[in-house]
N, C-alpha and C positions, 0 to 999 in steps of 0.2 A: 592199745585202743579198743574199745568197748562203744556199742551204742544196741539200738532196739530199730528191727528190721519191719516195716507194718505196712500192710495194706489194709484191712485186717493184718494178723500178725504174719510172719513168714512161721510153716511148720518148720519143727524140729529136724534138723538134719540140712536145712536149706542152706544154700553157698553163699557166703559173704566175700568177695575179692576187693582188694585195698589196691589202685593204679596211681603208682607217682607221675602228677604231670605237671610238665611246665607252664609256670606263672603267666607267663606272656600272650603265650599261644592256644595252650589248653592241650598240647599235644604230651600224648602217655612217653615217658624216658624209657618205657620198660620194664623199672621196677617194681613186682605186683608182689603181693600178700594176699594168704588166703585163710579165712576161718569157716568157723559156721553157728548155727542157729542153734541155740544151746537150751530154748525156755519154751516155754508156750506164749509167753509174750511178745516173744521175736528178739531175744536177747542173741548178741554174738560177742564175740572177743578174737581179737584178731594179735597174737604176739610175734615178739621178735621182730617189731618192724624196725629198719632204718632207710631213713629219707633224705635225701642231698635237698630238697624243696621240699617247702612246709604245705604243699596243694596237693590233694588226692580226690582221685574218683571213684566211690564205693558204687559197686553194685550188687544188691541180692536177688539170685534168683530161688523161684522154688513155688511151690504149692504156697494157698496162703488160709485164712481163715475168714469167712466171706461174713460182714455184715449182716448182710440185706437176708442170707440165705441161714446164716447160724452154723454152715457147715462147710466142710472142706472143701476147697476147689478143684474141679477138676481138671485143669488145666493150671501149667506154671506163669510166672508172670516177673520180668525183670524189672527191676525201679535201681534208679540212679539219686547220687548226691554229691555236691559238687562242697568241698569242705578246707578250709585253712586249721590246718593241724600244730600250729607254731603256739597256740597259747591253750589250747584244749588237746584231753586225753579220750572224747567222748563225743558222740556223732551219728546222729539217726538218719535213717532212711524210709523215706515213705513218701503217700503220693506225693506232698507239694513238693516236696525235693525233687522228686522226679518231674512234677509240669514244671519247675524254674528252671531246668538243667539247658534245656535249647536255649532259650530266650537269655540265659547267662553268658551262653558262648558266643552268643549274636554279638550281644553288649561289648563284651572282652574284644572279638575279632575284630568288630566293626567301625565300635565308638572307641577303641583302643581304653576302653573303662579298666582298672583294676579288678579282680576276682573279688573280694570283697565289696567292693562299691557296685559290680553289676550283679552279684546277688543280693542286695538290698533291694536294689530296683526292680528286679524281677520278681522277688518276693511282694511288694506293696501293690505291684503293678496285679498279680496275680488275686491277692485279697480283694483288691479294688474292682475284681471283675466279679465276684460274688458279693460285693456291697459291703465289706469289711474292710473298714477303716483301721483300726488298732491292730498293732503287732508290734508288739515290746520285743518278742523273743524272735531270734531266727527259725526257718523250719526245721534244722538240722537238731533244735530243741524240744522240737513238738511231738506228744507222744499220745496216742489216741487212748490211754491208762492216765493220763494228767488231770490236772484240776484246773488248767488255767483257760483262759478265755481262747488263747490261742489252741490249746490243745482240742477243746471244742470244736474251732474250725475246721482241725483236720480230719476228725472225729467224722464230721457233720460233709463235707466234700467227698472223702473217700464214700461216705453213702450214697451220695449225688451221682455220684458220677456211676455209680454199678446198678443203681433202681433199674427195674423193669427192662435189662438186658441182657444178655448171653454172655458169656467170657470173654469169647472173639470180638462183640462188641463194644464190649469194655475196655478192651485192647484197645480200639478202635479210636473211640472216643477219647483215650488220651492221648494219643496221637492227633489226632485233630485239633485239639483243643492247644496241645503244645503249640504245635506247627503255625495256629492262628494268632497268637500272643509271639513268637518267634522275632518277626521285625519291625511290629509297633508297640507290642506292648496291651495292646486291646484285643478284648474280645470281641469276634466282627459278626461270629455267626449267631444272629440273632435266632436260629432255627433252633440251633441244639440248643440256646439258653433258655426257649420255649417248651422244648422237652424236657429240660430238666426240673425247669417250675413247674410243669405239669405233672412230672413225676412226683418231684418236693408237696405237691398240695395233696396227692393221690397219697401218699406213702403211709402205710402203718407206724406211726414212730413207737407208739408203745410195744410195739410185735420185734422191731429192732434191739430195742434196748435189752428186751427180754433175750432175744438172741446173743447179745454182747453177754449178760448176766451169767445165764445159761452154763457160758465156757467155765464161770470160775475162774480166768486167770487173774483177775485183779479186784482189787476193793471198792475202786475210783473209777468209773463211766464219766466223763463230762458231761455239760448239760448238750449237745451236741441239737436238738430238738430246735430251741430258740433262732439259734443261725439258718436252720432250712426253712425255717417258714419265713425269718426277715429276706430271705431270695426270695421264694416265689411271692411274697410282698411285692418287693421292687421289681422282680419281670414284670409282673401285671398290673403296673401303675397307680397301686393301691397307699403305699407305704405303710407306715404306722400304725395300728388300731391302737387310738389314747386313748382315754378319758374323756377328754377333752370333743375327739371324733366319734365318741359313741352315738349308736344307732345311724352314721351315717350309710349310704349305700353310694358304692362306685364300680364301675367296670374295670374288668379285666380289659384292656387297651393294648395288649401285645395281642398281634393280627398272625403268630403262628402258634399260637396257644391252641390248646385243644379247647378252651374254656373262652375264646375270645367272645368278649361283648356280654359276655354272665355276669350276672349282678351280684357283687358280693356285700354284705352286712357289716359291721364295725359292733361289733359284741364281745364285751368281758375281754377286750384284750387282744381279741383275733378275730381276720376275716372268716367271714363266715358265706359259704355258697348259696347266695337267695334265690337267684332263678337261674336255671343253665339254659344259655341262647340256643335254641333248637331253628335254625334254617332263619326264615325271616322273621318268627313272630320271638317276643318278647313275653315272660309269661309275667305278667303285672302281680305283686302283692295283694293280696285279697283285705280290704277294706272293713271296716269295722261298723253293719248295718244294723239300726236300730227300726225295728216297725214300729209304725206309728198306727196307734187305737185313736187319739183325738189331739190333734195339733194343735197347738198355741206357740205360736212363734213370736209374738209380742217382744220379747227378748234380744230378738237377735237384727243385724244387720240390716238383712233383708225380710221383710215379711212381705209378701202380696195379699194376703187375704187382708192386713189392716190397710190397703190403698185401695178399693174397692168404691170408686168413684168420690173420691174425697182428694184434698190437698194436702199432702202431710205438713202437720202447721210447724214442726221444727223444721225443715228445707225450704218449706214457703214454696215449693213446685208439687208436678206430679211425682210419683211412686217410683219411676223409672230409674234409679238409683240407689247402689249400695251404701248405708251410711260407717264409710272406713272412719271417719271423723279424722283424715291426715291430710290435711288439705294446705295445697301448697300454694293460695293466695286466690287462684282463677273462682274456684267454690266449682268447680267443676268434676271437684272428685267423684268417684262412684260409678257414674253414669249407664248405663247398661247401655250397649250398640254391638251391633248387626253385621255379621259378613262373613261372604262367602266365596268358593273361588267359581271362575268363569260358567261352571257345567253345574253347577248345586244352585238352590235358591231355599230360602225360608217362606211361610206362609202361616198366617195366622189365623184359627175359626172365626168368622165375624160377631165381633163385638153386639149390644145391643142394637144400635143404628148402622150392622151391616156392615160396620170397617174392618176390612181385615187389617188389620197392623196393631202392635203390640200392646199396646195400651188400649185398645177397644175390649182387646181379648183378655188382658188381667184383668180391667174393668170387670168384664161380666162373669169371669169362674173362680175370680178370685187367686190365678194361679198365673204364670207365665206359660201359657200352650199354644208350643211350636210344632210346626210339621217342616222336619229339615228333607231335602230332595238332593240325595247326593249323585252326584257321575259317575262315572263310572274308572277314571284314574286318577289318583291320591287326594280324593276329594277331601273338601273340610267345608260345614258351615257351624259359623260360631258366636257366639256371645258369650263378650266381654265388660269389664269395666276396669279402668284404673285408678289403681289405689290414690295417687295424691291429685291424679288430674292432671297429670303429665307423664306421658309416656317413657318420657328419655330421664327419670326421676328415678331411682331406685330408692325401696323402705324397706327397713329391717324389720321383719314379722316374726322374726322367732318366736315372740312371746306368744302371739298366738298359738302356737303348737300346731297349728294345723288351720284345714278351714272342713266345713258341713255344708251341706244341700242336703233338703230335703224333695224328693220329687219321684215318680213314675215316670218309666221311657219302655218303649216296647223293642229297643236296641240298648248293646254297649253302649258308652261313650267314655268320653277323657275329660278330667279337670286339668287344665295347664299351668302353669306361673311360669310367667313370663319376667324380663329384665331387661336393661337397657343395651340395645344392638346385641342383642341374643343370636338374630340369624344370622348373623355372620361369626358369631365368637363361637355357635353350636354347629353350624350349618343345619340350622332349622331341626336339630334334632335336642326339642324342647323337654324339659321335666316334667313328666304328666304322670297323673294316676287313674285306672280303667275301672271305672263302676259299672254294676252289672245289668241287664235290663231286667225290670219290675213292674207286674200289674198291681202292686200291693203298694202303699205309700211307705216309703221308708227316709229316715236319714243318714246318709252317710256321712260317717266322722272321719275324715283322711288328718292322718301325721304326716308331716312333713317328711319322714322317713318312708312314707308312702311312692313319693312320687322317686321316679326312676329318668332317664334317658333310656332310647329305644338303640344305641350303639351305632347307627352309622353315620354320626356325626363326629365332632369335637367334644371332649370329653370335660367338662367343669365340676369342680366340687358344688356336694349339692348344699354345704351350709353355705357355702358363699352365695349361691342363687337367692335361698332365704331370706339372706341379710339387703341384698338388692331388687326385690320384688316392685316391678313397676304398674302392672298387670295380672290379671286372671282370666281364664278362658274358660267357658263351657264350649268342649268342642268335640262333633258329631262327624264322625270320617267313613265309615263303612261305606266301602264301592258300592253303588246300586241300590241304595237302600232307601226308605222313606222310615222316617227317626220320627214316631210322635212322642215328645215330653211334655212333661208337664212340674214346672220349677215353680218350689211352695216359698222356700226359704234358703237363702244364703248368709252364711255369719261366720266367725272363730269356730277354732275347732270345741263344739261338745256344747254349744249355744243357739242350735238353730229350732229347738222346741224349748225353750224357755219362756 
């Protein structure tokens, strides 16, 4: 019989042994046949085989070529494969056949399965552990120099298992993985899974491909890169970066990952690290700022200047309202509200008649002029408006593209987008965008993709939030600060100063 033995390829001269085994309990019968690796591809041949039973355990032992380093290994390794030779003359020995070995034995001995049935189940379970669902050929038919999806998966997993570890650590990881799956068929070690995902994310895949090409052992190297990428995407909880999700921002939700709570953006079919989570601080995207030389906000949804000492003829009320034009029938959409935690307060510089409240301040100055005095422990002071007038009604604001606000402020602050029951569904981890302090009048144009979660609560997908917005908030949150702000206009993205 013939085959290939590969971690990377076993080097020429490595030993391959075939042990005949009993099909009922996998005990070796004593019939043993030996061959050697005869090519740089890991090819071997065992001659003059005479078996009483068709089942065999194949063992390859020796040095191998490492895809990760591009060099020959410094220590030897032994890989196993179980095979049924009744209808085949070739069988390969590789990392996947080795990982399936312990699980297959357990199923045969403890579940009374036939070897073929046990092997098929073990192979499905191992591929499932790496997020791979399509397995059209058995592991003993896979080849790291093949061109099938299974061949690509074999090469990807072979690389994944050896990234960022010594040869001794690599052997230990193989043993740990096989032992983990042995009894229940599930990969239960979230720590190892996250470690391999981090390694895959950080891997220099082009260099690994170059290493293999440099060997010049074969003309074909399968597309292992997408398999590795899909693996870390799934472990991080991101899923696929499809065209429909372009621009989406999601956090890594794997608690054992070095990138836990870091934000990734879907861009051109790939998840790109947008913000590395560092301690307790999320780095928010830098929003687009336009310096305002001459303010003209007549075309915006809310323009405080237009409301000075007048009634809004369209609304028939005072101008303390953002004209979202989305009415739930109660005619309460867009009204501005103010609230704080128990240790924080809002105040307004007095209007013409000495009244210190929002409308008097706005009528005098032509902008909403507030001073938020924040407490010391997780404080907030917020100005908000409901999109349709009902805080339990979500609204699809995708076509807005985002929001804009024209302002000055002596400290940075946030814009929050809220949706029904989000306190429960996000554990208060709202999608928010951070705006910088500025003494100069600016308009911030904030795309929906600029809004992120901080990562301390439950994750929700940003696109689903944008399709279900019930209200928006200007949120002042810096502990122990006095934040003076002047808000001139609020509107859809790109329409605050037109």
